[in-house]
N, C-alpha and C positions, 0 to 999 in steps of 0.2 A: 400651339397655345400653351402658355405657362400654367403651372399648377395654380397659382394665385388667381390668374385670369379665369380659369375654368371654374374655380370655386365661386368667384364673384359673379360670373355669368349665371350659374345655377341660383345663387342667392337673389339676383335681380329678377329672374324668372318667377321665383317664389313671391317676391315682393309685388310684382305686377299682378300676379294671380290673386293675391290677397286683396289688393286695391280693387280689382274688378269684381270680386265677390262682395266686397263691402258696398260698392256702387250698386250692384244688382239688389242687394238686401234693402237698400233705401229706395231705389228707383222703382222697384216693383211693389212698394208699399208693405213689404213683409215685416217691417219694424213697427207698424202702427199698433199692433195688438200686444206689444210687450208691456209688462208692468212698468209704470212710470212714464210711458210714452205720452200720456195725456198731460203730463206736467211740463212739457217743453214750453219755453217762453214763446209768446205770440209771434215774434218775427220768424222764429224757426218753424213753428207749427204751420204757419201759412206759406212757407217757402215751397216752391215746386219740388216734388220728390227727386227729380233728376238733378236739380241744383244741389239739394242736400246730399244726395249720393255722391256727386262730383266733389263737393267740398270735403266729405269724409274720406274719399279715395285719395285726394291730394294730401290730406293729413297723414294717412297711412304711408304713402310713398315717402314723404319727407321725414316724419318722425321715426318710423321703423327703419327707413333707409339709413339714417344717421346712427341710430342705435346698433343696427346690424353691422355697419362698417366698423364701428368702434369695437363691437364684440368680436368681429373677425380679427381685428388687430390684437386683441387680448389672446385669442386662440393661437395665433402665430407665435406670440411671445412665450406661451406656455407649451408649445409643441402639441397642441390638441388637434384633432382632425378638422375642426372648423365647420364648414358646411357639410362635408361628407368625407368619409375615409377613403382615400385613394386606393383603388384595387379591390375594395370590398364588393362582393357579389350581391345579387338581389336578395339573398337570404338575410344578409346583415341589415340592409336598409329598407326592405319591404316586408319579408315574411316574419322575421323576429319581432319587429315593432307591432305588426298586426296581431300576432298571437298574444304578445304582452298587453296590448291595448284591449283586446277582448276580455282577458282575465281581469284587468283593472276595471273595465266597465261593469262586470259582474260584482266585483268588490264594492263599487260605488252603489249599485242597486241594493245589495244586502245591507251595507252600512247605513244607507239612508233610511231604509225601513226600520232598522234597529234604533237609530237615533230618534226617528219620528215616534216610535212607541214609548220612548223615555221622556219626551218633552210635551207638556200640556200646551195645546194651541199651535203645535208645529206638525203639519201633515206631511212634511218632507219637501224636497226641492221641486220647484216647478220646471217645466221644459218648454222650449219654444215650439210653436205649431209647425207641422210639416207644410211646406218644404223649407221654411226658415231654419229648422233644426239642422238640416244637412249643410246649409250654407254657413250657419253659425259654427258647426263642428269644424269646417274647413278654415274659416277665418280665425277662430280661436286657436286652432292647431298651429297655424302659421304665425299669426301675430303674437300670441302669448309666448310661444317658444322663442321667437326673436327677442322679445323683451326679457323674459325671465331666465332663459337658459343661455342664449348667445350673449346677451348684455349683462344682466345682473350676476349670473353665475360667473361669467368671464371677468367682470370687474372685480368681484370679491376674491376670486381665485388669484387674479393678478396681484392685488394688494396684499393678500395673506401670504402669497408666495414670496413677496419681497421680504417679509418678516421671517419666514420659516425656511427659505431655501438654503441658508447657511448651515442649517441643521439637517439638511437632506430630507425635508418633510413636504415635498411638493404634493404628494398624494394626500396628505392630511389637509393641506390648503384647499385642494380640489373638493374634498368631501365636506369640509366646513362651509365652503362656498355653495355647494350643492344644497346643504340644509338651509342656509340663509335664503337662497333663491326659492326653495320650496315653501318656506314660511312667508316670503313676499308674495308668492303665487297664491297661497291661501288668503292672505290679507286682501289681495286683489278681488276676491269674491265676496268680501263683506258688503260692499254697496248693494249687490243683488239681494242679499239676505235682509238688509235694511229696508229696501223697497218692498220686498215680499211681505214683511211683517208690519209695514207701516210705521216704523219707528224713525227717530231722527239721528241717533248716533249708535256706534257699535256697543257702547256701554249699556244700551237699553235692550240689546238682544239677550234672549235666554242663554244661560251658560251652556246648555246642551247644544244649542245651535252654534255657538262660538266654537265649541269643541269639534262639532261635526265639520264646520268649514275648514278648520286647520288640520284636522286629522285626515279626512278623506282627500282634500286637495293636496295636503302635504305628502301623502303616499304617492299620488300621481306625480307630483313635482319631483320627488326624490328619484323615482324610477325613470322618468323622462330625463332627469339630470344625469343619471348613470349612463343612459343610452347616448346622451350628448357627449359625455366625456369619452365614451368608448368609440362611438361611430359617427358623431357629428350631429349637426342641426337636423338634417333630413330624417335621421332615425328618431330624434326626439319629437319632431312634428308627427311622424307616423304613430308613435305611441299615443300622443295626445289626441290625434284625429280619430283613431279607432276606438279609444276609450270613450270619446264623446259620441261616436256613432252608436255604440251599444247603449250608452247611458241616456243620451238626449234624443236619439232617433228610434232605435229598435224597441227599447223598453217602454216608452209611452205608447207606441203602436200596439205592442203585445199586451200591455196591461189594460188598454182600453178596448182590446178586441176589435180594432178597426184597421182598415187598410188605408194607406196614404192616398190622398187625392189632391191633385194640384188645383 
């Protein structure tokens, strides 16, 4: 099997896993208690959960599949690892991302508490209930890294490299693209803040909340981007997943003093 085929086989497995997790999240009714779920249009709200889950799974397969294939093409043009770095051992794609993710999870916990103490009417970020929290950690870890690291970072790195390669600044292009992707990653979390605070537009969000969204998510995005540039998509997914496990799964359980129950 060629290098490219191995990479795309692993990517396809990730994509299918993500679609299955999305299907389960809807089909088991785990999405029903999320903020904003009650605002679904009537045709969607009355749709059988397995149908809604199937529809979302197909969207994941098609949309993320196309973006992922494009991102992999950018990675090849830039001589990046792509899906994973060939020859890298478990330490590079499993242990290191896990350790980094745990540290980032603690950073998010501390940062969220600090920002909540500075903003009137903001009690901090909400978390999905268990077991949706673990499914959400996995789906976000895979889907958002395909979107923001493999595609967005790859696209901007490719375009910027066209401008800067004659000056020998490919590394600069990569890091500029990493920052752009991290900012886009932060912006992608604005809708959640809007729903949580019951406002209509980002302009209505308190300044402290806006700063928190971009600073904390930006830190995670830049670190995940560095892992992507160094070791590929699998490493970035690992950083994102373990960050969310600490932040969205373990922290709510520990802070509430409760044990998970299915």
